[in-house]
N, C-alpha and C positions, 0 to 999 in steps of 0.2 A: 798401157798401164792404168788408164782411167776406166772406171766401170762405165758400161753403156748408159747413156742418159745422164751422166754426171754433170753437175753444174759447176764443178771446180774451176775450169778455165775461165768462167765468167765471174763467179763469186769471189774466188780467192784474191785476185788483185784488189777488189773493193775492200775486203777484210784487211789486207795488208795496209792499204791506204788509211783506213779508219784508225788502225792501231798506231801507225806512225804519227798521225795527227794528234792522237791522244797522249803519246809518250814524249814527243819532241820537246814541248816546253819544259817538262821536268828534267829531261836529259840535258838540255841546254843550260838550265839553271845549275845543275850539278857540275857540268864542265866549267861553268863560269866561276866556280869557287876555287879552281886550280890557279897556280902561279900563271901569270899572263902568257909567258913563253910556252910553258907546258900545255896550257889551255889551247894555244894556237896549234900546237902539234896534234892535240887531241881532235880539235875541230877539223884539221886537215885530214886526219885519219877517218873521220866520219863523213868526209866529202862536203863539208860546209864551207870551206875556204881554201884559198890557194896559199902557197908559201908567202909569208908576209902579212897574211890576214885578210886579203881582198876576198869578197864573197865569191864562191864557186858557182858556176852555172848548173852543175849537177847536184843532186841531193844525196848521193851516197848509195848504199845498198838497199835491198828490199826490206830489211828490218824483220827477218824471219823469226829470230829468237825473241825479240820484243813482242811480236804478235802472239807467239806461243805463250808467253807469260801473261799477257792480257786475257787471252781466250781461256787459258787454264784457270785463271782466277775466276772469271765470269762463269765458266762451266761448273766450278765447284761451289758457286754461290757466295764467293768472297766479295767484299766491297771493292769498288773500282780502284780506289787508292792503293789497295794491296797489289793489284795487277800492274799499276803504273810503277810503283816502287820496285817490284820484282823485275819489270821490263828494263828499267834504268840500270839496275845492278847487273843483269845478265848482259845487256848491250855493252856496258863498260868492260866486263870481264871478257866478252867475246873479242872486242877490239884490242884489249890488252894482249890476248893470245895471238891475234893476227900480227901485231907489231913484232912480237918475239919470234913467231913462226917465220916471217919474212926474213929476219936476220939469220935464223938457223938454216933456212933452206937456200939462202942467197938469192931470193926472189927480188929482182930490182923493180918490179912494177906490180901494182894492185889497182884493179878497176881502171885499167888503161892509162894510168899516170904513175909517176915515180912513187915507190913505197916510201914510208916515212923515213926509214934509215937512209935511203938514197937522197931524199930531199933535205934532211936536217942533219944527218950523221948517225952513226951507230950508237954512240953513247947517249945522245939526246933521245933517240928512239927507245932505248932501254928505259931511260928515266920516265918518258911519257907512259910507257906500258906499266911501269911500277906505280905511277900516280893513278892510273885508271883502276888498277886492282885495289889500291888503298881506298879510292873513292867508292868503289862498289861495296866494300865491307862497311864503310861509314854509312852508306845509304841504307843498308839493311839493318845495321845495329841501332839506328835511330828510330826504328819502327817498332810498334807493338808486335811481339812475336819474333823480334830480331834475332835472339840467340839461336832459335831453332832454324831460322832462315840462313844464318851464317854457317851453321853446322852443315846444312844441306848443300850450300854453295862450296864449302871446303871439301866435302866428300866428292862432289862432281869434279872439282879442280884436281884432286888427287888422282881420280881416274883419268882425267885428261892428260896429266903428266905421264902416267904409266902408258897410256896409248901412244903418246908422242914418242916416248922412249922406245917402245916396241917398233914403231914405224921407222925410226932412224936406224935401229939395229937390223931391220929386215933388209936394208939396202946392202949390207955387207955379207949376207948369206947367199949361198950358191943357188943357181936356177934349178938344179936337179940334185938328186941324191938324198941321203938320210937327213942332211941339215937344211933341205929346202923348206921354204915357208909353206905351211899347210893352209888350206882354205879356212879351217876352223880357227887357226891362230889369227888369221886376217879378220874374221868376224869379231873375235874378242878385241882386237886392236881397234876396229872401227867403232864398236860400241863405246869403248873408252874415249877414243880421240874425238869422235864426232857426236856419238849418242849421249854421252854423259851430260854435256852442256845443254843439248836439246831437251833431254829429260828434266834437267834442273829447271830450265826455262818454263816448261809446261807445268811443273809442280810448284814452283817457288811462290807464286801469288796465292795459291791455296794454303801453303804453309804460313805465309804472313797473315792470311785471313782467318786462320784458326780452323780450317777444314779438318775433317776426320783423317787420321793417318792413312787409312786404307785408300781414301780418295787421292791423296797426294802421291802415294806409292803407285797407284794405277796410272796417273798422269805421267809420272816419271818413267814407268815402263813403256808407255806409248811413245814418249819422246826418244827413248833409247832405241826402240825398234825403228822409229823414223830415221834416226841417225845412221843405222846400218844400211837401211834402204837408200837413203840419200847419198851415202858414200859410194855404194856400189853403182848407183846410177851415174854418179860423177865419174866413176871409172869407165863406164861404157861410153860416156860422152868424151872422155879423154882420149879414147881410141877412135871412135866412129862419129863423133859429134861434128856439126857444121861449124866451121870457124867463124862464120858470120854471126852465129848465134852465141857460141860459147866464148868467143874472144880469144880462143887458144888455137895454135896451129894444128892442122890435121895430123893425127897420129902422135900428138905431142907427148903423151905419157910413154909411148914406146920409144920415142927419141931420147927421153930422159931415163929410160930403162927402169921404170917404176914397176914394182911388184903389186899390180892391181888384181882384183878378184878374177876378171876374165882370163888374165894371164896365168894365174895360179891354177885355175881349173884346167886350162889347156895343157899345162905342164905335167898334169897327172894322167895324160892320155898317151897313146903311142906316138904322137907327133913331137913329144918332148925333146928328143935329141936335136931334131931339125930346128924347132922353135928356139931352144936354148942357144944354138949357134947363131941364129939370126938376131936374137936379143943381145947377145954378147958383142956381136960386131957392130950393131947399130946402123948398118949400111942400107938396109932395105925394110923400113918400117911398114910399107904397104904390104909386102910379102908376109911379114909377121902378123899383121892384122888379119889377112886372109886366112892364114893358118890357124889363128886363134878361133876365128869364126867357124872354120871347117871342123875344128875339134870340139865345138859346142860351147866355147867359153862365153860368147855373147849371150846365147839363149839361156845358159845356166845362170849367168849374172842377173838377167832380167827376171827369171823365175825366183831367184833368191830375194830380189828386191820386193817382188809381189808377196812372198811369204812374210816378210817383215812388215809390210804395210797391212796385211791381214792381221798379224799379231798385234799391231798398234791399235787397230780398230777393235779387236777383241778386248784389249786392256781397257779401252774407254767404255765398252759395253758392260764390263763387269761391275761398274759402280754407278750409283745414281748421279746424273749430271743435269744441269739446266739445258733444256732441249735446244734452244736457239744457239747458245754459245757452243754446245757440243757439235751441232751441225756445222757451224763456222770452222770449228777446229778440225773436223773431218775433211772439210773441203780444202783446208790449207794443207793437211798431210798429203792428200791425194795430189794436189797441185804441185807440191814440192818434189814428190817422187816422180810424177809423170814428166814434168818439164818438157823437153823437146824430143822425146823418144818417138 
C-alpha cells in the first residue's frame, strides 16, 4: 500500500506523537471541567485512568483524528490554537461515538480492557458520551469562527448517524439476491460512518482559522476518502490480519458474519452460493476466507483502498497548502491506510 521509498512508517509515528503532546493539555483541561464522576469515565475512555481514578499505565489510542485536525490547520496556514481547539472537539466527539457504538454493538472490550459500559454500567456510559458531545460543542462555540465550526461538526455528525444506521440495517439484509448489500452502498456507508468525522477532523482547524472555503472543502474530501480506505483496510485485517497485531481473533469478522467489502465483492461472483452457505452457517470461517480470496475479494478491497488514497492525495494537491504540514499530512494518510498489510 505504501509507495516505494515512502518515509511514512518512520515519519508518521513521530507526527502522531507531536500532535498528541500538543493536544493533551487542552484535552485534559476540557475533561477536567466535567462533573468529577463523568470526568473519571471520560478519562477511563481516553485510557488515562483505571476504574476508580488510579492512573493507567497505557496512554490510550494513537490520536489519529486529533493529528488530522492539527495538521489540517497547519497545512491551511491557520494558527496553532485553531488546530488544538479543533483536535479537542474532534477527539471528544470521536470518544462519544465509541462509547455509544460499544453499547449498540454489544462490544464488551475496547483496547484490551472492559468498555466503559461494562466497567461503569450502560446508563453511566450513555451519560458520559452525552457529556463529551456537549463539551465538544462548547469547545468550538467559545472560539472565533465557532458558529461555522459547529455547523461543520453537526453536518459530519449527521452523516455519521446515517452511516451507522445503514451499517446496522445491513446486518438484516440477505447475503444474496435482489436485496443483498451492494459494494456501492457499502462505500457510501463507509464514507459517512468513518469518513465524515475524519474529513471534519482534517478541515475543522482550517474552518476555525478562517481559511478559504475551498481549502476546508478539499481537506474534508481528503479525510472522507481516507475514511473509506481506512474502513476497507480494516475489513481486510478483520479477515486476514495477524491477531498479535490487530488484537482481534483470526477471521473475526467472518465469525461475526459482518458484511464487509471483501465479502460483498466475492458475493457478486460465481462462488456466491457456496460462500453464502458458509457465512450463514458460521462453521468454517477459514474455508470462507479462502473462498473470498479465490473470488478476488481481498485483491479488489486493496485496490479500492488504493484508489481512495490516491483520491485523498489529489484533493490535497488541488489547493495551496503549507508544504511541511502537507507532507506530514500525506505521511499520516499513507501510514493509516498501509498499517500492517
